[in-house]
LUMPAVEX-918159 format. One record per residue (C-alpha): x, y negated, z negated; residue number from 1. Coordinates in steps of 0.2 Angstrom, whole numbers, plus 5000, padded with zeros to 4 digits. Example, Ala and Ser with C-alpha at 12.3 -4.5 7.8 and 13.67 -1.06 7.14 Angstrom:
2
node px = 5062, py = 5022, pz = 4961, tiba = 1;
node px = 5068, py = 5005, pz = 4964, tiba = 2;
% end
This chain:
152
node px = 5414, py = 4283, pz = 4370, tiba = 1;
node px = 5409, py = 4278, pz = 4388, tiba = 2;
node px = 5412, py = 4291, pz = 4401, tiba = 3;
node px = 5404, py = 4283, pz = 4416, tiba = 4;
node px = 5391, py = 4298, pz = 4416, tiba = 5;
node px = 5373, py = 4296, pz = 4418, tiba = 6;
node px = 5370, py = 4297, pz = 4399, tiba = 7;
node px = 5386, py = 4285, pz = 4398, tiba = 8;
node px = 5392, py = 4293, pz = 4381, tiba = 9;
node px = 5404, py = 4307, pz = 4377, tiba = 10;
node px = 5398, py = 4317, pz = 4363, tiba = 11;
node px = 5409, py = 4324, pz = 4350, tiba = 12;
node px = 5407, py = 4342, pz = 4357, tiba = 13;
node px = 5413, py = 4336, pz = 4374, tiba = 14;
node px = 5429, py = 4328, pz = 4366, tiba = 15;
node px = 5432, py = 4344, pz = 4356, tiba = 16;
node px = 5431, py = 4354, pz = 4372, tiba = 17;
node px = 5443, py = 4342, pz = 4380, tiba = 18;
node px = 5455, py = 4344, pz = 4366, tiba = 19;
node px = 5453, py = 4363, pz = 4367, tiba = 20;
node px = 5458, py = 4362, pz = 4385, tiba = 21;
node px = 5473, py = 4352, pz = 4382, tiba = 22;
node px = 5479, py = 4365, pz = 4370, tiba = 23;
node px = 5475, py = 4379, pz = 4382, tiba = 24;
node px = 5485, py = 4369, pz = 4396, tiba = 25;
node px = 5500, py = 4368, pz = 4384, tiba = 26;
node px = 5500, py = 4387, pz = 4381, tiba = 27;
node px = 5497, py = 4391, pz = 4400, tiba = 28;
node px = 5512, py = 4379, pz = 4405, tiba = 29;
node px = 5523, py = 4391, pz = 4395, tiba = 30;
node px = 5517, py = 4407, pz = 4404, tiba = 31;
node px = 5526, py = 4417, pz = 4417, tiba = 32;
node px = 5511, py = 4421, pz = 4428, tiba = 33;
node px = 5495, py = 4413, pz = 4434, tiba = 34;
node px = 5481, py = 4414, pz = 4421, tiba = 35;
node px = 5463, py = 4418, pz = 4423, tiba = 36;
node px = 5453, py = 4407, pz = 4412, tiba = 37;
node px = 5435, py = 4413, pz = 4407, tiba = 38;
node px = 5424, py = 4403, pz = 4395, tiba = 39;
node px = 5414, py = 4413, pz = 4382, tiba = 40;
node px = 5397, py = 4409, pz = 4391, tiba = 41;
node px = 5402, py = 4417, pz = 4408, tiba = 42;
node px = 5394, py = 4432, pz = 4417, tiba = 43;
node px = 5404, py = 4440, pz = 4431, tiba = 44;
node px = 5394, py = 4444, pz = 4447, tiba = 45;
node px = 5394, py = 4462, pz = 4453, tiba = 46;
node px = 5405, py = 4456, pz = 4468, tiba = 47;
node px = 5419, py = 4448, pz = 4457, tiba = 48;
node px = 5432, py = 4461, pz = 4462, tiba = 49;
node px = 5428, py = 4458, pz = 4480, tiba = 50;
node px = 5432, py = 4440, pz = 4477, tiba = 51;
node px = 5448, py = 4444, pz = 4468, tiba = 52;
node px = 5453, py = 4456, pz = 4481, tiba = 53;
node px = 5450, py = 4443, pz = 4495, tiba = 54;
node px = 5461, py = 4430, pz = 4485, tiba = 55;
node px = 5475, py = 4443, pz = 4484, tiba = 56;
node px = 5473, py = 4446, pz = 4503, tiba = 57;
node px = 5474, py = 4427, pz = 4506, tiba = 58;
node px = 5490, py = 4427, pz = 4495, tiba = 59;
node px = 5497, py = 4442, pz = 4505, tiba = 60;
node px = 5494, py = 4433, pz = 4521, tiba = 61;
node px = 5502, py = 4417, pz = 4515, tiba = 62;
node px = 5486, py = 4407, pz = 4515, tiba = 63;
node px = 5488, py = 4403, pz = 4496, tiba = 64;
node px = 5503, py = 4404, pz = 4485, tiba = 65;
node px = 5501, py = 4413, pz = 4468, tiba = 66;
node px = 5519, py = 4410, pz = 4463, tiba = 67;
node px = 5518, py = 4404, pz = 4445, tiba = 68;
node px = 5531, py = 4391, pz = 4448, tiba = 69;
node px = 5520, py = 4382, pz = 4460, tiba = 70;
node px = 5504, py = 4372, pz = 4456, tiba = 71;
node px = 5488, py = 4381, pz = 4460, tiba = 72;
node px = 5470, py = 4380, pz = 4454, tiba = 73;
node px = 5457, py = 4392, pz = 4461, tiba = 74;
node px = 5439, py = 4389, pz = 4455, tiba = 75;
node px = 5429, py = 4405, pz = 4453, tiba = 76;
node px = 5413, py = 4400, pz = 4443, tiba = 77;
node px = 5401, py = 4387, pz = 4439, tiba = 78;
node px = 5382, py = 4385, pz = 4435, tiba = 79;
node px = 5371, py = 4396, pz = 4446, tiba = 80;
node px = 5364, py = 4389, pz = 4462, tiba = 81;
node px = 5361, py = 4395, pz = 4480, tiba = 82;
node px = 5380, py = 4397, pz = 4483, tiba = 83;
node px = 5380, py = 4412, pz = 4471, tiba = 84;
node px = 5369, py = 4421, pz = 4484, tiba = 85;
node px = 5380, py = 4419, pz = 4499, tiba = 86;
node px = 5391, py = 4435, pz = 4501, tiba = 87;
node px = 5403, py = 4429, pz = 4515, tiba = 88;
node px = 5420, py = 4425, pz = 4507, tiba = 89;
node px = 5429, py = 4409, pz = 4510, tiba = 90;
node px = 5441, py = 4399, pz = 4501, tiba = 91;
node px = 5440, py = 4380, pz = 4504, tiba = 92;
node px = 5444, py = 4363, pz = 4496, tiba = 93;
node px = 5426, py = 4359, pz = 4490, tiba = 94;
node px = 5426, py = 4353, pz = 4472, tiba = 95;
node px = 5415, py = 4362, pz = 4459, tiba = 96;
node px = 5415, py = 4360, pz = 4441, tiba = 97;
node px = 5423, py = 4376, pz = 4438, tiba = 98;
node px = 5429, py = 4376, pz = 4420, tiba = 99;
node px = 5419, py = 4392, pz = 4416, tiba = 100;
node px = 5430, py = 4403, pz = 4427, tiba = 101;
node px = 5446, py = 4398, pz = 4436, tiba = 102;
node px = 5464, py = 4404, pz = 4440, tiba = 103;
node px = 5478, py = 4391, pz = 4435, tiba = 104;
node px = 5497, py = 4392, pz = 4437, tiba = 105;
node px = 5508, py = 4386, pz = 4423, tiba = 106;
node px = 5515, py = 4372, pz = 4435, tiba = 107;
node px = 5497, py = 4366, pz = 4438, tiba = 108;
node px = 5493, py = 4366, pz = 4419, tiba = 109;
node px = 5509, py = 4356, pz = 4417, tiba = 110;
node px = 5503, py = 4344, pz = 4430, tiba = 111;
node px = 5487, py = 4341, pz = 4421, tiba = 112;
node px = 5496, py = 4338, pz = 4405, tiba = 113;
node px = 5507, py = 4325, pz = 4414, tiba = 114;
node px = 5492, py = 4316, pz = 4422, tiba = 115;
node px = 5482, py = 4315, pz = 4405, tiba = 116;
node px = 5482, py = 4298, pz = 4397, tiba = 117;
node px = 5466, py = 4297, pz = 4387, tiba = 118;
node px = 5449, py = 4306, pz = 4385, tiba = 119;
node px = 5438, py = 4295, pz = 4395, tiba = 120;
node px = 5427, py = 4308, pz = 4403, tiba = 121;
node px = 5423, py = 4326, pz = 4401, tiba = 122;
node px = 5436, py = 4339, pz = 4404, tiba = 123;
node px = 5428, py = 4346, pz = 4420, tiba = 124;
node px = 5427, py = 4329, pz = 4428, tiba = 125;
node px = 5445, py = 4326, pz = 4424, tiba = 126;
node px = 5452, py = 4343, pz = 4429, tiba = 127;
node px = 5441, py = 4345, pz = 4445, tiba = 128;
node px = 5437, py = 4327, pz = 4452, tiba = 129;
node px = 5449, py = 4315, pz = 4445, tiba = 130;
node px = 5466, py = 4324, pz = 4444, tiba = 131;
node px = 5478, py = 4322, pz = 4458, tiba = 132;
node px = 5484, py = 4340, pz = 4455, tiba = 133;
node px = 5466, py = 4346, pz = 4459, tiba = 134;
node px = 5464, py = 4336, pz = 4474, tiba = 135;
node px = 5481, py = 4342, pz = 4481, tiba = 136;
node px = 5482, py = 4360, pz = 4474, tiba = 137;
node px = 5464, py = 4365, pz = 4471, tiba = 138;
node px = 5454, py = 4378, pz = 4480, tiba = 139;
node px = 5436, py = 4385, pz = 4478, tiba = 140;
node px = 5431, py = 4403, pz = 4481, tiba = 141;
node px = 5414, py = 4406, pz = 4488, tiba = 142;
node px = 5404, py = 4415, pz = 4483, tiba = 143;
node px = 5409, py = 4412, pz = 4465, tiba = 144;
node px = 5415, py = 4427, pz = 4455, tiba = 145;
node px = 5405, py = 4421, pz = 4440, tiba = 146;
node px = 5392, py = 4410, pz = 4433, tiba = 147;
node px = 5390, py = 4399, pz = 4418, tiba = 148;
node px = 5376, py = 4406, pz = 4407, tiba = 149;
node px = 5374, py = 4390, pz = 4396, tiba = 150;
node px = 5371, py = 4380, pz = 4412, tiba = 151;
node px = 5361, py = 4392, pz = 4422, tiba = 152;
% end
């Protein structure tokens, strides 16, 4: 299957991962609160609580809306790089492939399901780069609260 990637082929494991996320989004879309998604190969950084507290503070100040009835994605973790060393908290719209650790609302999950047509790319590219929902309702926390062990 052609995915437009440098290796230009989706492997069966990538298709299986995408199918897993479709199932996960179905489940999340029925929840009554935002959901923290952590893959099995994630390590939380020592400052993860500070990141979560900063997100809660931003919500309290009205900078972001954690209402489960509104679309929201907050990217919290990706493969380790220099961004993991910066300790100054910020929340911005920069895109990171953050499937390993993120917060998603039921409405956001539903938007992803509605946008989905066919598996023609990896799930992280669809979710974080291609989806309209991510472009409009996606945020990225810096420093990341977690790192993906299988990538790092």
